[in-house]
N, CA, C and O of each residue as an XYZ file, in Angstrom:
432
protein
N       0.846     -1.182      0.000
C       0.000      0.000      0.000
C       0.889      1.242      0.000
O       1.955      1.257      0.616
N       0.436      2.281     -0.699
C       1.162      3.546     -0.766
C       0.174      4.675     -0.505
O      -0.893      4.724     -1.118
N       0.524      5.583      0.404
C      -0.309      6.747      0.701
C       0.382      7.990      0.164
O       1.557      8.230      0.442
N      -0.357      8.774     -0.605
C       0.148     10.035     -1.145
C      -0.669     11.160     -0.532
O      -1.897     11.171     -0.624
N       0.025     12.112      0.099
C      -0.658     13.222      0.752
C      -0.079     14.542      0.287
O       1.125     14.667      0.061
N      -0.953     15.523      0.148
C      -0.543     16.903     -0.076
C      -1.174     17.734      1.024
O      -2.377     17.638      1.270
N      -0.368     18.548      1.686
C      -0.871     19.446      2.726
C      -0.991     20.853      2.169
O      -0.147     21.320      1.405
N      -2.076     21.520      2.580
C      -2.340     22.890      2.151
C      -2.628     23.736      3.383
O      -3.449     23.351      4.216
N      -1.970     24.876      3.509
C      -2.251     25.827      4.576
C      -3.107     26.934      3.980
O      -2.660     27.684      3.112
N      -4.354     27.025      4.463
C      -5.341     27.915      3.854
C      -5.756     29.003      4.833
O      -6.215     28.686      5.931
N      -5.608     30.284      4.471
C      -6.108     31.359      5.328
C      -7.621     31.195      5.537
O      -8.341     30.807      4.617
N      -8.087     31.489      6.736
C      -9.500     31.328      7.064
C     -10.423     31.989      6.047
O     -11.476     31.441      5.720
N     -10.045     33.143      5.550
C     -10.922     33.854      4.617
C     -11.065     33.145      3.264
O     -11.950     33.492      2.482
N     -10.213     32.164      2.980
C     -10.298     31.429      1.717
C     -10.774     29.990      1.904
O     -10.863     29.237      0.935
N     -11.081     29.604      3.143
C     -11.433     28.212      3.425
C     -12.652     27.737      2.641
O     -12.618     26.651      2.061
N     -13.715     28.515      2.610
C     -14.930     28.094      1.910
C     -14.669     27.925      0.414
O     -15.131     26.956     -0.188
N     -13.941     28.848     -0.183
C     -13.634     28.769     -1.615
C     -12.715     27.580     -1.911
O     -12.881     26.899     -2.923
N     -11.745     27.337     -1.020
C     -10.839     26.198     -1.178
C     -11.630     24.887     -1.141
O     -11.430     24.008     -1.980
N     -12.528     24.767     -0.164
C     -13.341     23.565     -0.055
C     -14.223     23.389     -1.288
O     -14.356     22.280     -1.805
N     -14.821     24.472     -1.755
C     -15.677     24.400     -2.934
C     -14.877     23.955     -4.155
O     -15.364     23.164     -4.963
N     -13.662     24.457     -4.290
C     -12.811     24.067     -5.414
C     -12.597     22.551     -5.412
O     -12.683     21.912     -6.460
N     -12.320     21.978     -4.248
C     -12.080     20.543     -4.163
C     -13.361     19.740     -4.332
O     -13.375     18.722     -5.023
N     -14.430     20.195     -3.705
C     -15.681     19.432     -3.746
C     -16.350     19.474     -5.115
O     -17.135     18.584     -5.444
N     -16.054     20.489     -5.915
C     -16.693     20.611     -7.229
C     -15.822     20.090     -8.369
O     -16.280     20.036     -9.511
N     -14.594     19.712     -8.091
C     -13.727     19.265     -9.175
C     -14.047     17.839     -9.587
O     -14.516     17.030     -8.787
N     -13.784     17.552    -10.846
C     -14.016     16.209    -11.367
C     -12.816     15.335    -11.031
O     -11.694     15.620    -11.449
N     -13.058     14.281    -10.283
C     -11.988     13.341     -9.959
C     -11.958     12.237    -10.998
O     -12.998     11.705    -11.387
N     -10.780     11.904    -11.436
C     -10.616     10.828    -12.418
C      -9.809      9.687    -11.807
O      -9.354      8.786    -12.512
N      -9.637      9.738    -10.475
C      -8.822      8.740     -9.786
C      -9.301      7.317    -10.022
O      -8.492      6.414    -10.235
N     -10.606      7.114     -9.984
C     -11.133      5.751    -10.076
C     -10.951      5.129    -11.461
O     -11.286      3.961    -11.658
N     -10.433      5.881    -12.407
C     -10.157      5.341    -13.739
C      -8.794      4.659    -13.807
O      -8.482      4.004    -14.801
N      -7.981      4.805    -12.762
C      -6.616      4.299    -12.794
C      -6.465      2.983    -12.054
O      -7.011      2.817    -10.963
N      -5.722      2.037    -12.639
C      -5.437      0.788    -11.929
C      -4.636      1.089    -10.666
O      -3.751      1.945    -10.672
N      -4.946      0.396     -9.607
C      -4.207      0.551     -8.359
C      -4.776      1.579     -7.413
O      -4.326      1.665     -6.270
N      -5.761      2.375     -7.847
C      -6.387      3.350     -6.961
C      -7.256      2.624     -5.950
O      -8.012      1.719     -6.304
N      -7.144      3.032     -4.665
C      -7.934      2.412     -3.598
C      -8.954      3.392     -3.036
O     -10.146      3.086     -3.007
N      -8.504      4.580     -2.583
C      -9.447      5.535     -2.000
C      -8.827      6.925     -1.925
O      -7.611      7.096     -2.011
N      -9.707      7.914     -1.762
C      -9.289      9.307     -1.624
C     -10.094      9.949     -0.504
O     -11.284      9.676     -0.345
N      -9.439     10.799      0.264
C     -10.106     11.631      1.270
C      -9.500     13.026      1.220
O      -8.285     13.177      1.093
N     -10.342     14.037      1.319
C      -9.856     15.396      1.544
C     -10.118     15.660      3.021
O     -11.260     15.597      3.478
N      -9.079     15.948      3.747
C      -9.146     16.099      5.197
C      -9.027     17.558      5.610
O      -8.228     18.312      5.056
N      -9.828     17.937      6.583
C      -9.780     19.287      7.149
C      -9.211     19.162      8.547
O      -9.760     18.455      9.392
N      -8.106     19.853      8.785
C      -7.415     19.744     10.053
C      -7.681     20.916     10.972
O      -8.710     21.586     10.878
N      -6.738     21.147     11.859
C      -6.925     22.184     12.875
C      -6.771     23.598     12.325
O      -6.105     23.845     11.319
N      -7.419     24.503     13.037
C      -7.282     25.936     12.771
C      -6.193     26.456     13.691
O      -6.189     26.174     14.889
N      -5.268     27.221     13.116
C      -4.161     27.738     13.913
C      -3.662     29.049     13.321
O      -3.328     29.107     12.138
N      -3.610     30.083     14.116
C      -3.062     31.383     13.714
C      -3.681     31.900     12.411
O      -2.967     32.374     11.528
N      -5.000     31.808     12.295
C      -5.687     32.359     11.139
C      -5.646     31.505      9.892
O      -6.003     31.978      8.813
N      -5.215     30.245     10.013
C      -5.182     29.335      8.876
C      -5.806     27.993      9.265
O      -5.952     27.675     10.445
N      -6.167     27.221      8.248
C      -6.652     25.859      8.449
C      -5.772     24.933      7.625
O      -5.457     25.224      6.471
N      -5.382     23.823      8.221
C      -4.585     22.823      7.524
C      -5.525     21.839      6.838
O      -6.426     21.294      7.475
N      -5.318     21.606      5.530
C      -6.052     20.604      4.769
C      -5.036     19.601      4.229
O      -3.873     19.939      4.013
N      -5.483     18.370      4.015
C      -4.615     17.367      3.401
C      -5.428     16.496      2.460
O      -6.481     15.977      2.830
N      -4.933     16.341      1.244
C      -5.518     15.350      0.342
C      -4.788     14.039      0.636
O      -3.562     14.014      0.747
N      -5.546     12.957      0.761
C      -5.010     11.666      1.208
C      -5.490     10.597      0.230
O      -6.673     10.256      0.203
N      -4.573     10.077     -0.564
C      -4.924      9.085     -1.567
C      -4.208      7.783     -1.260
O      -3.007      7.776     -0.992
N      -4.950      6.676     -1.298
C      -4.376      5.361     -1.052
C      -4.292      4.615     -2.381
O      -5.256      4.562     -3.144
N      -3.123      4.044     -2.637
C      -2.852      3.277     -3.854
C      -2.395      1.874     -3.474
O      -1.900      1.663     -2.367
N      -2.555      0.926     -4.369
C      -2.088     -0.435     -4.099
C      -0.573     -0.464     -3.920
O      -0.050     -1.237     -3.118
N       0.131      0.387     -4.676
C       1.589      0.434     -4.581
C       2.093      1.764     -5.151
O       1.340      2.510     -5.776
N       3.361      2.042     -4.928
C       3.933      3.306     -5.388
C       3.941      3.413     -6.913
O       3.764      4.505     -7.453
N       4.142      2.305     -7.606
C       4.138      2.342     -9.070
C       2.784      2.812     -9.604
O       2.733      3.551    -10.586
N       1.687      2.392     -8.969
C       0.351      2.842     -9.388
C       0.208      4.348     -9.204
O      -0.348      5.033    -10.062
N       0.714      4.862     -8.075
C       0.676      6.306     -7.841
C       1.496      7.046     -8.901
O       1.031      8.041     -9.457
N       2.698      6.573     -9.182
C       3.563      7.229    -10.173
C       2.900      7.222    -11.557
O       3.008      8.195    -12.303
N       2.222      6.134    -11.893
C       1.512      6.068    -13.175
C       0.408      7.122    -13.220
O       0.183      7.735    -14.263
N      -0.285      7.339    -12.096
C      -1.324      8.382    -12.013
C      -0.731      9.745    -12.324
O      -1.332     10.521    -13.068
N       0.444     10.056    -11.768
C       1.032     11.381    -11.957
C       1.459     11.632    -13.397
O       1.676     12.780    -13.784
N       1.581     10.571    -14.197
C       1.965     10.711    -15.608
C       0.772     10.532    -16.552
O       0.946     10.518    -17.771
N      -0.422     10.397    -16.005
C      -1.595     10.063    -16.811
C      -2.334     11.286    -17.343
O      -2.199     12.396    -16.829
N      -3.117     11.042    -18.388
C      -4.004     12.061    -18.939
C      -5.044     12.463    -17.890
O      -5.430     13.628    -17.808
N      -5.494     11.493    -17.088
C      -6.475     11.777    -16.036
C      -5.913     12.749    -14.999
O      -6.635     13.619    -14.512
N      -4.654     12.612    -14.666
C      -3.994     13.528    -13.729
C      -3.998     14.945    -14.299
O      -4.381     15.895    -13.616
N      -3.570     15.078    -15.550
C      -3.531     16.403    -16.180
C      -4.927     17.019    -16.234
O      -5.090     18.208    -15.960
N      -5.925     16.224    -16.582
C      -7.295     16.739    -16.678
C      -7.830     17.159    -15.307
O      -8.470     18.204    -15.194
N      -7.584     16.380    -14.287
C      -8.143     16.703    -12.968
C      -7.410     17.861    -12.301
O      -7.950     18.479    -11.384
N      -6.201     18.165    -12.740
C      -5.441     19.278    -12.168
C      -5.458     20.522    -13.058
O      -4.754     21.493    -12.780
N      -6.243     20.499    -14.102
C      -6.262     21.613    -15.059
C      -6.628     22.933    -14.390
O      -6.071     23.970    -14.752
N      -7.539     22.927    -13.435
C      -7.969     24.149    -12.749
C      -7.064     24.530    -11.582
O      -7.166     25.642    -11.065
N      -6.201     23.645    -11.170
C      -5.408     23.867     -9.958
C      -4.554     25.131    -10.030
O      -4.420     25.839     -9.031
N      -3.985     25.420    -11.173
C      -3.130     26.592    -11.284
C      -3.872     27.895    -11.456
O      -3.337     28.958    -11.143
N      -5.092     27.833    -11.947
C      -5.838     29.051    -12.224
C      -6.659     29.492    -11.043
O      -7.741     28.952    -10.815
N      -6.183     30.454    -10.286
C      -6.946     30.986     -9.170
C      -6.725     30.225     -7.884
O      -6.801     30.819     -6.808
N      -6.456     28.936     -7.951
C      -6.286     28.149     -6.735
C      -5.080     28.550     -5.919
O      -5.098     28.452     -4.692
N      -4.027     29.002     -6.589
C      -2.791     29.329     -5.885
C      -3.001     30.418     -4.841
O      -2.320     30.419     -3.816
N      -3.921     31.337     -5.073
C      -4.147     32.404     -4.100
C      -4.927     31.913     -2.875
O      -4.994     32.610     -1.862
N      -5.511     30.724     -2.963
C      -6.339     30.220     -1.876
C      -5.531     29.633     -0.727
O      -6.035     29.533      0.391
N      -4.277     29.242     -0.986
C      -3.451     28.679      0.085
C      -2.079     29.327      0.058
O      -1.651     29.859     -0.966
N      -1.392     29.278      1.193
C      -0.081     29.906      1.295
C       1.003     28.901      0.934
O       0.915     27.722      1.275
N       2.012     29.383      0.247
C       3.119     28.517     -0.148
C       2.681     27.475     -1.159
O       1.607     27.571     -1.752
N       3.526     26.487     -1.343
C       3.219     25.373     -2.245
C       2.641     24.225     -1.439
O       2.931     24.101     -0.249
N       1.814     23.369     -2.073
C       1.367     22.183     -1.356
C       2.584     21.369     -0.927
O       3.578     21.309     -1.650
N       2.510     20.750      0.234
C       3.626     19.924      0.722
C       3.279     18.459      0.490
O       2.362     17.927      1.116
N       4.017     17.805     -0.413
C       3.783     16.397     -0.724
C       4.492     15.508      0.286
O       5.619     15.779      0.702
N       3.794     14.427      0.673
C       4.380     13.395      1.531
C       3.910     12.050      1.014
O       2.706     11.844      0.861
N       4.813     11.138      0.744
C       4.474      9.795      0.277
C       4.933      8.766      1.283
O       6.026      8.874      1.840
N       4.098      7.765      1.518
C       4.392      6.740      2.526
C       4.125      5.352      1.978
O       3.085      5.120      1.361
N       5.051      4.420      2.193
C       4.842      3.001      1.917
C       4.465      2.323      3.222
O       5.092      2.563      4.254
N       3.448      1.483      3.182
C       2.998      0.788      4.390
C       4.009     -0.294      4.774
O       4.479     -1.050      3.924
N       4.334     -0.353      6.059
C       5.185     -1.434      6.560
C       4.401     -2.361      7.489
O       4.880     -3.431      7.865
N       3.184     -1.935      7.854
C       2.292     -2.770      8.660
C       0.860     -2.367      8.394
O       0.573     -1.188      8.183
N      -0.042     -3.331      8.400
C      -1.465     -3.068      8.220
C      -2.232     -3.951      9.195
O      -2.041     -5.167      9.226
N      -3.101     -3.331      9.990
C      -3.974     -4.063     10.908
C      -5.394     -3.668     10.560
O      -5.745     -2.490     10.638
N      -6.206     -4.616     10.184
C      -7.585     -4.354      9.795
C      -8.528     -4.669     10.954
O      -8.205     -5.460     11.840
N      -9.691     -4.037     10.928
C     -10.719     -4.310     11.930
C     -11.235     -5.732     11.742
O     -11.326     -6.232     10.621
N     -11.565     -6.359     12.837
C     -12.146     -7.701     12.804
C     -13.606     -7.587     12.383
O     -14.307     -6.686     12.844
N     -14.079     -8.482     11.515
C     -15.511     -8.461     11.164
C     -16.369     -8.683     12.403
O     -16.022     -9.479     13.276
N     -17.488     -7.973     12.471
C     -18.364     -8.086     13.645
C     -19.170     -9.359     13.617
O     -19.958     -9.611     14.528
């Protein structure tokens, strides 16, 4: 399993617009082999900003890398550069993780 995360620091005054941008965008993730799940996470508020993180789970790192080179990636990120940059401070911070342990819930 491979987890790909991007963190965004968003000023409070842009939080609603940032959320709308993500919630209204067309996701093409499910078209790619190896895609497992996606979550957009809203974190804590601190010093006039809110931390957000996009969290994508892939079967393996190769599947994630294939996504970043795909037509679906380019299409789903087409709006990201236009206007979105003013909604968060700095650049998104990417973090990639390979799973070394997995514990699943027991069926009830």
